[in-house]
All heavy atoms as an XYZ file, in Angstrom:
817
protein
N      20.007    -13.269    -33.859
C      19.436    -14.602    -33.790
C      18.134    -14.643    -34.581
O      17.883    -15.616    -35.269
C      19.234    -15.058    -32.321
C      20.595    -15.281    -31.648
C      18.414    -16.333    -32.272
C      20.519    -15.694    -30.198
N      17.329    -13.596    -34.495
C      16.056    -13.578    -35.221
C      16.305    -13.713    -36.721
O      15.693    -14.542    -37.403
C      15.238    -12.304    -34.902
C      14.043    -12.181    -35.820
C      14.793    -12.302    -33.443
N      17.213    -12.926    -37.251
C      17.521    -12.975    -38.687
C      18.028    -14.363    -39.090
O      17.631    -14.911    -40.122
C      18.542    -11.901    -39.045
C      18.855    -11.850    -40.516
C      19.769    -10.710    -40.924
N      20.835    -10.445    -39.984
C      21.108     -9.237    -39.480
N      20.415     -8.191    -39.837
N      22.095     -9.088    -38.628
N      18.873    -14.949    -38.271
C      19.428    -16.270    -38.567
C      18.341    -17.332    -38.549
O      18.293    -18.199    -39.434
C      20.537    -16.622    -37.562
O      21.554    -15.616    -37.650
C      21.145    -17.981    -37.850
N      17.443    -17.273    -37.576
C      16.375    -18.264    -37.513
C      15.367    -18.083    -38.643
O      14.819    -19.052    -39.154
C      15.687    -18.231    -36.151
C      16.515    -18.815    -35.008
C      15.779    -18.692    -33.693
C      16.886    -20.263    -35.279
N      15.123    -16.857    -39.041
C      14.254    -16.634    -40.215
C      14.875    -17.257    -41.458
O      14.191    -17.872    -42.268
C      14.021    -15.142    -40.429
C      13.007    -14.565    -39.516
C      12.718    -13.126    -39.869
N      11.771    -12.570    -38.923
C      11.662    -11.290    -38.677
N      12.413    -10.406    -39.316
N      10.782    -10.853    -37.811
N      16.178    -17.092    -41.606
C      16.882    -17.684    -42.740
C      16.789    -19.204    -42.689
O      16.565    -19.863    -43.711
C      18.345    -17.242    -42.729
C      19.153    -17.764    -43.893
C      20.622    -17.349    -43.833
O      20.968    -16.413    -43.088
O      21.416    -17.981    -44.546
N      16.945    -19.784    -41.495
C      16.845    -21.236    -41.334
C      15.445    -21.714    -41.694
O      15.286    -22.749    -42.343
C      17.187    -21.637    -39.903
N      14.446    -20.967    -41.291
C      13.060    -21.321    -41.601
C      12.849    -21.326    -43.115
O      12.260    -22.245    -43.672
C      12.124    -20.327    -40.925
C      10.672    -20.511    -41.233
C      10.036    -21.460    -40.283
C       8.521    -21.390    -40.456
N       7.906    -22.607    -40.087
N      13.365    -20.312    -43.784
C      13.236    -20.209    -45.236
C      14.004    -21.329    -45.929
O      13.505    -21.961    -46.855
C      13.759    -18.843    -45.722
O      13.000    -17.814    -45.095
C      13.647    -18.705    -47.215
N      15.224    -21.576    -45.464
C      16.096    -22.584    -46.069
C      15.646    -24.001    -45.737
O      15.889    -24.924    -46.495
C      17.528    -22.340    -45.575
C      18.577    -23.171    -46.245
C      19.953    -22.763    -45.755
C      21.037    -23.588    -46.414
N      22.368    -23.205    -45.942
N      15.003    -24.154    -44.578
C      14.542    -25.473    -44.157
C      15.534    -26.238    -43.321
O      15.321    -27.396    -43.008
N      16.639    -25.584    -42.965
C      17.606    -26.255    -42.101
C      18.555    -25.240    -41.465
O      18.669    -24.112    -41.925
C      18.412    -27.298    -42.868
S      19.502    -26.623    -44.124
N      19.180    -25.676    -40.397
C      20.229    -24.892    -39.737
C      21.563    -25.441    -40.206
O      21.840    -26.623    -40.035
C      20.147    -25.059    -38.219
C      19.067    -24.295    -37.475
C      18.934    -24.830    -36.059
C      19.382    -22.829    -37.447
N      22.389    -24.605    -40.800
C      23.714    -25.073    -41.193
C      24.735    -24.672    -40.126
O      24.409    -24.000    -39.151
C      24.094    -24.579    -42.592
C      24.185    -23.064    -42.703
O      24.478    -22.381    -41.698
O      23.980    -22.553    -43.816
N      25.968    -25.079    -40.315
C      27.017    -24.836    -39.318
C      27.214    -23.348    -39.050
O      27.409    -22.939    -37.904
C      28.332    -25.472    -39.772
N      27.166    -22.536    -40.089
C      27.349    -21.091    -39.918
C      26.207    -20.483    -39.093
O      26.437    -19.647    -38.220
C      27.423    -20.420    -41.287
C      27.733    -18.943    -41.207
C      27.858    -18.310    -42.591
O      28.347    -18.973    -43.520
O      27.459    -17.144    -42.715
N      24.980    -20.918    -39.360
C      23.829    -20.420    -38.603
C      23.929    -20.811    -37.131
O      23.655    -20.003    -36.248
C      22.527    -20.968    -39.185
C      22.180    -20.465    -40.544
S      20.706    -21.343    -41.126
C      20.602    -20.732    -42.790
N      24.321    -22.043    -36.897
C      24.471    -22.521    -35.520
C      25.521    -21.692    -34.797
O      25.322    -21.287    -33.652
C      24.818    -24.026    -35.496
C      23.594    -24.830    -35.933
C      25.311    -24.462    -34.125
C      23.866    -26.286    -36.194
N      26.613    -21.392    -35.478
C      27.679    -20.593    -34.872
C      27.174    -19.192    -34.527
O      27.482    -18.661    -33.459
C      28.894    -20.522    -35.802
C      30.103    -19.926    -35.142
C      30.593    -20.772    -33.977
O      30.769    -21.982    -34.115
N      30.801    -20.164    -32.832
N      26.403    -18.579    -35.398
C      25.849    -17.245    -35.142
C      24.958    -17.284    -33.905
O      25.040    -16.420    -33.024
C      25.068    -16.723    -36.372
C      24.243    -15.492    -36.017
C      26.018    -16.405    -37.510
N      24.104    -18.289    -33.814
C      23.208    -18.415    -32.658
C      24.011    -18.619    -31.385
O      23.762    -17.973    -30.364
C      22.190    -19.542    -32.887
C      21.246    -19.158    -34.037
C      21.395    -19.825    -31.605
C      20.402    -20.293    -34.562
N      25.002    -19.500    -31.427
C      25.838    -19.743    -30.247
C      26.571    -18.477    -29.818
O      26.645    -18.177    -28.625
C      26.839    -20.860    -30.524
C      26.201    -22.216    -30.604
C      27.170    -23.297    -31.031
O      28.108    -23.052    -31.787
N      26.937    -24.508    -30.551
N      27.102    -17.738    -30.770
C      27.840    -16.516    -30.445
C      26.957    -15.440    -29.836
O      27.437    -14.598    -29.072
C      28.533    -15.962    -31.687
C      29.681    -16.821    -32.157
O      30.173    -17.683    -31.437
N      30.094    -16.621    -33.388
N      25.687    -15.442    -30.176
C      24.768    -14.420    -29.683
C      23.880    -14.894    -28.539
O      23.079    -14.116    -28.023
C      23.908    -13.895    -30.834
C      24.727    -13.066    -31.779
O      25.103    -11.944    -31.470
N      25.055    -13.630    -32.926
N      24.023    -16.129    -28.139
C      23.208    -16.689    -27.061
C      23.376    -15.896    -25.761
O      22.456    -15.774    -24.968
C      23.553    -18.156    -26.861
C      22.699    -18.855    -25.850
C      23.078    -19.264    -24.612
C      21.329    -19.225    -25.993
N      22.036    -19.868    -23.968
C      20.938    -19.858    -24.801
C      20.386    -19.083    -27.004
C      19.654    -20.350    -24.594
C      19.105    -19.571    -26.799
C      18.755    -20.185    -25.613
N      24.551    -15.316    -25.560
C      24.839    -14.559    -24.338
C      23.836    -13.426    -24.120
O      23.633    -12.992    -22.997
C      26.259    -14.011    -24.375
C      26.506    -13.030    -25.504
C      27.960    -12.601    -25.598
C      28.177    -11.837    -26.888
N      29.492    -12.021    -27.423
N      23.222    -12.946    -25.188
C      22.233    -11.875    -25.051
C      20.907    -12.383    -24.511
O      20.074    -11.606    -24.067
C      22.024    -11.153    -26.383
C      23.289    -10.492    -26.868
C      23.975    -10.979    -27.970
C      23.833     -9.404    -26.181
C      25.145    -10.382    -28.404
C      25.015     -8.814    -26.602
C      25.663     -9.307    -27.711
O      26.835     -8.730    -28.125
N      20.714    -13.696    -24.537
C      19.509    -14.306    -23.993
C      19.737    -14.874    -22.605
O      18.855    -14.848    -21.776
C      18.999    -15.410    -24.933
C      18.350    -14.868    -26.156
C      19.089    -14.577    -27.283
C      16.992    -14.614    -26.172
C      18.497    -14.060    -28.416
C      16.387    -14.095    -27.301
C      17.131    -13.818    -28.422
N      20.923    -15.406    -22.365
C      21.221    -15.956    -21.039
C      21.720    -14.822    -20.152
O      22.768    -14.254    -20.389
C      22.228    -17.100    -21.112
C      23.564    -16.715    -21.678
C      24.654    -17.699    -21.339
O      24.587    -18.368    -20.315
O      25.597    -17.765    -22.130
N      20.944    -14.499    -19.161
C      21.231    -13.319    -18.359
C      22.036    -13.600    -17.096
O      22.521    -12.675    -16.464
C      19.920    -12.620    -17.995
C      19.073    -12.195    -19.202
C      17.762    -11.599    -18.736
C      19.838    -11.227    -20.072
N      22.188    -14.865    -16.726
C      22.856    -15.165    -15.459
C      23.975    -16.206    -15.596
O      24.322    -16.864    -14.626
C      21.840    -15.608    -14.420
C      21.020    -16.796    -14.888
O      21.328    -17.356    -15.962
O      20.070    -17.161    -14.189
N      24.508    -16.358    -16.790
C      25.608    -17.293    -17.054
C      25.290    -18.743    -16.696
O      26.184    -19.517    -16.404
C      26.883    -16.844    -16.342
C      27.423    -15.565    -16.918
O      27.336    -15.338    -18.127
N      27.969    -14.715    -16.075
N      24.020    -19.111    -16.739
C      23.627    -20.502    -16.500
C      23.371    -21.229    -17.821
O      22.877    -22.342    -17.822
C      22.389    -20.568    -15.613
C      22.658    -20.122    -14.195
C      21.453    -20.318    -13.321
C      21.771    -19.880    -11.905
N      20.620    -20.028    -11.027
N      23.689    -20.571    -18.926
C      23.529    -21.136    -20.264
C      22.077    -21.457    -20.589
O      21.803    -22.357    -21.379
C      24.413    -22.374    -20.457
C      25.855    -22.105    -20.198
N      26.624    -21.329    -21.033
C      26.662    -22.485    -19.179
C      27.843    -21.254    -20.555
N      27.898    -21.945    -19.422
N      21.142    -20.731    -19.984
C      19.723    -20.901    -20.246
C      19.077    -19.540    -20.455
O      19.576    -18.534    -19.964
C      19.024    -21.606    -19.079
C      19.511    -23.012    -18.843
C      18.807    -23.666    -17.679
O      18.564    -22.983    -16.668
O      18.519    -24.854    -17.780
N      17.976    -19.530    -21.186
C      17.218    -18.302    -21.402
C      15.791    -18.526    -20.929
O      15.299    -19.664    -20.889
C      17.229    -17.926    -22.881
N      15.113    -17.448    -20.583
C      13.747    -17.573    -20.087
C      12.803    -17.959    -21.218
O      13.026    -17.641    -22.390
C      13.279    -16.259    -19.456
O      12.969    -15.316    -20.459
N      11.741    -18.639    -20.856
C      10.757    -19.050    -21.844
C      10.119    -17.847    -22.521
O       9.827    -17.888    -23.716
C       9.678    -19.925    -21.193
C      10.133    -21.270    -20.628
C       8.931    -22.088    -20.177
C      10.983    -22.044    -21.599
N       9.938    -16.755    -21.800
C       9.327    -15.560    -22.384
C      10.202    -14.988    -23.492
O       9.702    -14.614    -24.556
C       9.062    -14.493    -21.301
O       8.255    -15.075    -20.281
C       8.358    -13.295    -21.882
N      11.493    -14.922    -23.262
C      12.409    -14.434    -24.298
C      12.342    -15.317    -25.540
O      12.282    -14.834    -26.664
C      13.856    -14.431    -23.790
C      14.156    -13.415    -22.736
C      15.559    -13.641    -22.197
O      15.864    -14.700    -21.671
N      16.393    -12.635    -22.336
N      12.359    -16.604    -25.314
C      12.363    -17.541    -26.429
C      10.991    -17.638    -27.095
O      10.908    -17.912    -28.292
C      12.860    -18.904    -25.962
C      14.298    -18.871    -25.439
C      14.686    -20.219    -24.862
C      15.276    -18.443    -26.509
N       9.945    -17.385    -26.332
C       8.599    -17.360    -26.908
C       8.528    -16.260    -27.968
O       8.017    -16.470    -29.067
C       7.568    -17.118    -25.815
C       6.134    -17.189    -26.288
C       5.147    -17.103    -25.131
O       5.510    -16.884    -23.971
N       3.886    -17.280    -25.437
N       9.070    -15.109    -27.642
C       9.125    -14.002    -28.595
C       9.928    -14.419    -29.830
O       9.522    -14.164    -30.969
C       9.763    -12.778    -27.928
C       9.975    -11.623    -28.870
C       8.922    -10.774    -29.207
C      11.218    -11.386    -29.433
C       9.107     -9.721    -30.087
C      11.413    -10.334    -30.311
C      10.362     -9.505    -30.642
O      10.546     -8.472    -31.519
N      11.047    -15.067    -29.617
C      11.910    -15.499    -30.708
C      11.183    -16.470    -31.642
O      11.208    -16.305    -32.858
C      13.169    -16.149    -30.134
C      14.256    -16.541    -31.096
C      14.922    -15.301    -31.682
C      15.290    -17.388    -30.387
N      10.521    -17.471    -31.080
C       9.801    -18.446    -31.901
C       8.655    -17.796    -32.674
O       8.403    -18.120    -33.832
C       9.266    -19.588    -31.039
C      10.301    -20.530    -30.445
C       9.631    -21.534    -29.532
C      11.085    -21.238    -31.537
N       7.981    -16.874    -32.026
C       6.859    -16.188    -32.670
C       7.343    -15.290    -33.809
O       6.812    -15.332    -34.921
C       6.081    -15.387    -31.621
C       5.012    -14.509    -32.195
C       3.883    -15.045    -32.792
C       5.142    -13.123    -32.152
C       2.901    -14.233    -33.337
C       4.164    -12.302    -32.687
C       3.049    -12.869    -33.276
O       2.080    -12.057    -33.816
N       8.355    -14.479    -33.558
C       8.856    -13.539    -34.566
C       9.492    -14.245    -35.768
O       9.508    -13.702    -36.863
C       9.866    -12.562    -33.959
C       9.270    -11.566    -33.007
C       8.206    -10.709    -33.675
C       8.798     -9.606    -34.476
N       7.819     -8.675    -35.032
N      10.033    -15.426    -35.567
C      10.670    -16.140    -36.658
C       9.712    -17.109    -37.361
O      10.111    -17.823    -38.262
C      11.902    -16.917    -36.160
O      11.497    -17.811    -35.123
C      12.967    -15.977    -35.641
N       8.468    -17.133    -36.910
C       7.411    -17.960    -37.517
C       7.602    -19.459    -37.308
O       7.026    -20.263    -38.029
C       7.254    -17.661    -39.006
C       7.073    -16.206    -39.345
C       5.645    -15.782    -39.189
C       5.464    -14.376    -39.764
N       4.858    -13.477    -38.862
N       8.436    -19.846    -36.336
C       8.507    -21.256    -35.989
C       7.247    -21.674    -35.244
O       6.926    -22.845    -35.179
C       9.758    -21.569    -35.157
C      10.963    -21.784    -36.005
C      11.882    -20.768    -36.215
C      11.184    -23.000    -36.635
C      12.992    -20.959    -37.021
C      12.292    -23.195    -37.443
C      13.203    -22.170    -37.637
N       6.556    -20.702    -34.690
C       5.250    -20.919    -34.075
C       4.247    -20.056    -34.825
O       4.567    -18.943    -35.236
C       5.283    -20.530    -32.597
N       3.041    -20.575    -34.999
C       2.023    -19.833    -35.746
C       1.516    -18.614    -34.992
O       1.102    -17.630    -35.589
C       0.853    -20.754    -36.079
C       1.216    -21.828    -37.081
C       0.034    -22.710    -37.384
C       0.415    -23.728    -38.433
N       0.627    -25.031    -37.916
N       1.547    -18.694    -33.665
C       1.083    -17.577    -32.854
C       1.780    -17.620    -31.492
O       2.538    -18.541    -31.194
C      -0.449    -17.602    -32.708
C      -0.959    -18.915    -32.152
O      -0.462    -19.410    -31.154
N      -1.949    -19.493    -32.817
N       1.515    -16.592    -30.697
C       2.150    -16.445    -29.380
C       1.850    -17.647    -28.479
O       2.731    -18.167    -27.799
C       1.663    -15.143    -28.756
C       2.301    -14.807    -27.454
C       1.743    -14.942    -26.215
C       3.613    -14.266    -27.244
N       2.636    -14.536    -25.254
C       3.786    -14.106    -25.858
C       4.641    -13.914    -28.106
C       4.951    -13.600    -25.310
C       5.805    -13.414    -27.554
C       5.951    -13.264    -26.165
N       0.603    -18.097    -28.501
C       0.192    -19.206    -27.638
C       0.893    -20.509    -28.027
O       1.336    -21.264    -27.170
C      -1.327    -19.392    -27.683
C      -2.108    -18.257    -27.055
C      -2.203    -17.003    -27.929
O      -2.032    -17.095    -29.178
O      -2.415    -15.921    -27.350
N       0.987    -20.749    -29.332
C       1.673    -21.955    -29.784
C       3.149    -21.929    -29.373
O       3.690    -22.942    -28.943
C       1.559    -22.100    -31.301
C       2.216    -23.382    -31.808
C       2.133    -23.532    -33.302
O       2.816    -22.757    -34.014
O       1.409    -24.437    -33.745
N       3.775    -20.774    -29.474
C       5.174    -20.646    -29.049
C       5.310    -20.996    -27.568
O       6.239    -21.712    -27.173
C       5.682    -19.233    -29.315
N       4.384    -20.511    -26.757
C       4.415    -20.809    -25.332
C       4.251    -22.290    -25.048
O       4.951    -22.863    -24.196
N       3.345    -22.940    -25.759
C       3.125    -24.376    -25.567
C       4.345    -25.195    -25.986
O       4.721    -26.151    -25.313
C       1.893    -24.839    -26.352
C       0.583    -24.353    -25.764
C       0.385    -24.814    -24.325
O       0.639    -26.002    -24.016
O      -0.025    -23.969    -23.505
N       4.955    -24.804    -27.086
C       6.160    -25.497    -27.551
C       7.255    -25.425    -26.486
O       7.934    -26.416    -26.197
C       6.671    -24.862    -28.846
C       5.777    -25.082    -30.041
S       6.212    -24.033    -31.447
C       7.814    -24.668    -31.895
N       7.413    -24.260    -25.900
C       8.464    -24.067    -24.900
C       8.151    -24.790    -23.601
O       9.059    -25.332    -22.959
C       8.684    -22.576    -24.665
C       9.363    -21.877    -25.837
C       9.172    -20.380    -25.766
C      10.839    -22.241    -25.887
N       6.879    -24.814    -23.204
C       6.509    -25.553    -21.989
C       6.868    -27.026    -22.129
O       7.338    -27.650    -21.182
C       5.025    -25.389    -21.693
C       4.681    -24.051    -21.102
C       3.192    -23.931    -20.849
C       2.842    -22.505    -20.460
N       1.389    -22.322    -20.370
N       6.644    -27.586    -23.307
C       7.000    -28.988    -23.546
C       8.507    -29.192    -23.490
O       8.987    -30.216    -23.026
C       6.465    -29.450    -24.896
C       4.972    -29.611    -24.926
C       4.495    -30.018    -26.310
C       2.982    -30.048    -26.352
N       2.483    -30.317    -27.718
N       9.263    -28.218    -23.964
C      10.725    -28.323    -23.960
C      11.319    -28.129    -22.569
O      12.417    -28.596    -22.288
C      11.326    -27.294    -24.915
N      10.575    -27.453    -21.691
C      11.038    -27.179    -20.323
C      10.727    -28.372    -19.431
O       9.847    -28.334    -18.593
C      10.361    -25.909    -19.794
C      10.779    -25.555    -18.388
O      11.887    -25.936    -17.977
O       9.986    -24.885    -17.693
N      11.476    -29.434    -19.610
C      11.182    -30.688    -18.915
C      11.426    -30.638    -17.408
O      10.835    -31.403    -16.667
C      11.997    -31.844    -19.520
O      13.388    -31.518    -19.447
C      11.596    -32.087    -20.968
N      12.276    -29.720    -16.945
C      12.549    -29.646    -15.509
C      11.705    -28.581    -14.800
O      11.820    -28.400    -13.584
C      14.036    -29.420    -15.228
C      14.572    -28.136    -15.837
O      13.779    -27.374    -16.429
O      15.786    -27.906    -15.738
N      10.862    -27.862    -15.538
C       9.943    -26.899    -14.942
C      10.569    -25.615    -14.431
O       9.950    -24.892    -13.652
N      11.762    -25.256    -14.892
C      12.438    -24.053    -14.404
C      12.019    -22.779    -15.144
O      12.438    -21.696    -14.779
C      13.969    -24.191    -14.547
O      14.282    -24.361    -15.934
C      14.496    -25.350    -13.720
N      11.215    -22.937    -16.186
C      10.809    -21.830    -17.057
C      12.001    -21.217    -17.786
O      12.036    -20.052    -18.110
C      10.014    -20.770    -16.297
C       8.729    -21.324    -15.729
C       7.861    -20.262    -15.162
C       6.609    -20.963    -14.639
N       5.572    -20.092    -14.302
N      12.978    -22.090    -18.046
C      14.187    -21.708    -18.780
C      14.632    -22.924    -19.579
O      14.451    -24.054    -19.143
C      15.293    -21.304    -17.805
C      14.905    -20.161    -16.880
C      15.958    -19.904    -15.816
N      17.204    -19.439    -16.381
C      17.424    -18.194    -16.803
N      16.478    -17.294    -16.741
N      18.596    -17.844    -17.307
N      15.222    -22.687    -20.752
C      15.811    -23.793    -21.504
C      17.161    -23.353    -22.049
O      17.428    -22.168    -22.205
C      14.910    -24.321    -22.643
C      14.684    -23.267    -23.722
C      13.595    -24.858    -22.109
C      14.010    -23.817    -24.970
N      17.986    -24.342    -22.331
C      19.323    -24.085    -22.850
C      19.343    -24.086    -24.370
O      18.359    -24.410    -25.031
N      20.485    -23.754    -24.912
C      20.629    -23.639    -26.358
C      20.425    -24.980    -27.061
O      19.822    -25.045    -28.132
C      21.983    -22.990    -26.727
C      21.971    -22.529    -28.184
C      23.142    -23.917    -26.425
C      23.141    -21.638    -28.558
N      20.889    -26.054    -26.465
C      20.702    -27.383    -27.070
C      19.212    -27.701    -27.178
O      18.761    -28.229    -28.197
C      21.414    -28.454    -26.248
C      22.916    -28.305    -26.194
C      23.603    -28.592    -27.518
O      23.059    -29.364    -28.329
O      24.687    -28.033    -27.748
N      18.470    -27.381    -26.120
C      17.028    -27.622    -26.145
C      16.346    -26.742    -27.187
O      15.401    -27.171    -27.841
C      16.428    -27.372    -24.762
C      16.921    -28.367    -23.730
C      16.814    -27.852    -22.313
O      17.251    -26.709    -22.059
O      16.295    -28.600    -21.474
N      16.842    -25.526    -27.368
C      16.296    -24.653    -28.399
C      16.525    -25.259    -29.783
O      15.610    -25.300    -30.606
C      16.912    -23.259    -28.332
C      16.457    -22.300    -29.441
C      14.957    -22.004    -29.324
C      17.265    -21.019    -29.398
N      17.722    -25.766    -30.042
C      17.998    -26.392    -31.329
C      17.076    -27.600    -31.551
O      16.560    -27.800    -32.649
C      19.461    -26.827    -31.443
C      20.426    -25.686    -31.637
C      21.630    -25.663    -30.965
C      20.139    -24.637    -32.495
C      22.538    -24.633    -31.152
C      21.036    -23.594    -32.693
C      22.229    -23.588    -32.011
N      16.870    -28.393    -30.525
C      15.980    -29.546    -30.644
C      14.550    -29.099    -30.925
O      13.858    -29.694    -31.747
C      16.041    -30.392    -29.375
C      17.360    -31.098    -29.196
C      17.499    -31.748    -27.837
O      16.595    -31.698    -27.011
N      18.650    -32.348    -27.583
N      14.130    -28.057    -30.240
C      12.784    -27.528    -30.426
C      12.582    -27.034    -31.852
O      11.575    -27.325    -32.488
C      12.536    -26.387    -29.434
C      11.174    -25.747    -29.445
C      10.131    -26.707    -28.911
C      11.200    -24.487    -28.606
N      13.551    -26.317    -32.363
C      13.475    -25.801    -33.731
C      13.436    -26.951    -34.729
O      12.683    -26.933    -35.697
C      14.655    -24.848    -34.012
C      14.454    -23.560    -33.233
C      14.803    -24.575    -35.507
C      15.673    -22.668    -33.205
N      14.229    -27.963    -34.464
C      14.262    -29.111    -35.367
C      12.915    -29.832    -35.397
O      12.487    -30.325    -36.437
C      15.373    -30.068    -34.948
C      15.614    -31.170    -35.954
C      16.813    -32.022    -35.604
O      17.164    -32.148    -34.432
O      17.406    -32.569    -36.538
N      12.209    -29.849    -34.267
C      10.921    -30.532    -34.174
C       9.748    -29.662    -34.638
O       8.677    -30.186    -34.893
C      10.659    -30.952    -32.729
C      11.547    -32.056    -32.244
C      11.244    -32.370    -30.800
C      12.224    -33.372    -30.247
N      11.995    -33.617    -28.819
N       9.935    -28.375    -34.746
C       8.838    -27.461    -35.073
C       8.208    -27.851    -36.409
O       8.748    -27.575    -37.464
C       9.333    -26.018    -35.107
N       7.103    -28.525    -36.339
C       6.349    -28.964    -37.511
C       7.178    -29.786    -38.477
O       6.813    -29.939    -39.633
C       5.754    -27.759    -38.248
C       4.772    -26.979    -37.432
C       4.214    -25.790    -38.192
O       4.361    -25.718    -39.426
O       3.622    -24.944    -37.553
N       8.332    -30.254    -38.048
C       9.195    -31.038    -38.919
C       9.738    -30.247    -40.100
O      10.228    -30.804    -41.062
N       9.646    -28.916    -40.020
C      10.031    -28.076    -41.149
C      11.520    -27.821    -41.242
O      12.040    -27.607    -42.317
C       9.338    -26.718    -41.055
C       7.853    -26.779    -41.256
C       7.217    -25.416    -41.172
O       7.949    -24.417    -41.109
O       5.995    -25.355    -41.159
N      12.198    -27.777    -40.125
C      13.601    -27.392    -40.133
C      14.441    -28.529    -39.585
O      14.142    -29.088    -38.552
C      13.820    -26.130    -39.278
O      12.955    -25.122    -39.770
C      15.248    -25.647    -39.361
N      15.479    -28.848    -40.283
C      16.401    -29.875    -39.816
C      17.793    -29.263    -39.781
O      17.989    -28.119    -40.178
C      16.378    -31.073    -40.764
O      16.834    -30.676    -42.042
N      18.717    -30.033    -39.316
C      20.105    -29.572    -39.341
C      20.726    -30.005    -40.653
O      20.691    -31.172    -41.011
C      20.892    -30.151    -38.161
C      20.490    -29.593    -36.810
C      21.183    -30.349    -35.701
C      20.810    -28.124    -36.721
N      21.269    -29.069    -41.379
C      21.934    -29.386    -42.645
C      23.113    -30.316    -42.400
O      23.573    -30.985    -43.309
C      22.424    -28.113    -43.325
S      21.122    -26.951    -43.718
N      23.575    -30.343    -41.172
C      24.740    -31.142    -40.812
C      24.400    -32.615    -40.659
O      25.282    -33.447    -40.617
C      25.334    -30.642    -39.490
C      25.643    -29.153    -39.438
C      26.022    -28.754    -38.030
C      26.749    -28.825    -40.402
N      23.115    -32.918    -40.486
C      22.700    -34.305    -40.350
C      22.612    -34.795    -38.920
O      21.916    -35.728    -38.633
N      23.281    -34.151    -37.973
C      23.261    -34.605    -36.588
C      23.375    -33.433    -35.640
O      24.169    -32.545    -35.841
C      24.414    -35.568    -36.333
O      24.540    -35.816    -34.957
N      22.562    -33.429    -34.610
C      22.594    -32.377    -33.605
C      23.981    -32.239    -32.994
O      24.510    -31.162    -32.863
C      21.631    -32.681    -32.465
C      20.237    -32.281    -32.749
S      20.188    -30.543    -33.043
C      18.947    -30.121    -31.933
N      24.551    -33.335    -32.606
C      25.808    -33.300    -31.855
C      26.970    -32.756    -32.673
O      27.920    -32.233    -32.121
C      26.143    -34.705    -31.353
N      26.879    -32.856    -33.973
C      28.037    -32.462    -34.786
C      28.247    -30.972    -34.851
O      29.327    -30.521    -35.148
C      27.899    -33.021    -36.196
O      26.774    -32.465    -36.826
N      27.213    -30.165    -34.549
C      27.397    -28.728    -34.706
C      27.046    -27.892    -33.512
O      27.132    -26.694    -33.554
N      26.629    -28.511    -32.421
C      26.178    -27.713    -31.290
C      26.984    -27.991    -30.050
O      27.300    -29.124    -29.742
C      24.683    -28.013    -30.988
O      24.548    -29.380    -30.685
C      23.801    -27.610    -32.150
N      27.310    -26.935    -29.378
C      28.006    -27.022    -28.093
C      27.820    -25.700    -27.381
O      28.199    -24.673    -27.890
C      29.488    -27.314    -28.302
O      30.146    -27.233    -27.071
N      27.208    -25.733    -26.209
C      26.947    -24.508    -25.460
C      28.179    -24.000    -24.751
O      28.226    -22.902    -24.275
C      25.813    -24.744    -24.456
N      29.213    -24.814    -24.671
C      30.412    -24.402    -23.945
C      31.428    -23.797    -24.851
O      31.826    -24.084    -25.825
C      31.007    -25.588    -23.184
C      30.056    -26.055    -22.109
O      29.162    -25.313    -21.672
N      30.224    -27.286    -21.687
């Protein structure tokens, strides 16, 4: 996932193949089959892929995305977060719904 997100950051968008790679590997982040990953895991991901300038910014981005306060977010929320990150990355597909499905 880190390599794929770095590529998306460089390219400026997530394409269908990148989305598929992330979806296929999401199981390594979701530890309890609830289709969500902890904010700490994703904070590391955002920081290492440079979607956040620093550790603190990654944490703040995730807190905003965690609208229900569970300290966990799902893959759809991660895609939305990445798309909003400084407006730098969009979906090459043109629409979130066309390429994402956690099921």
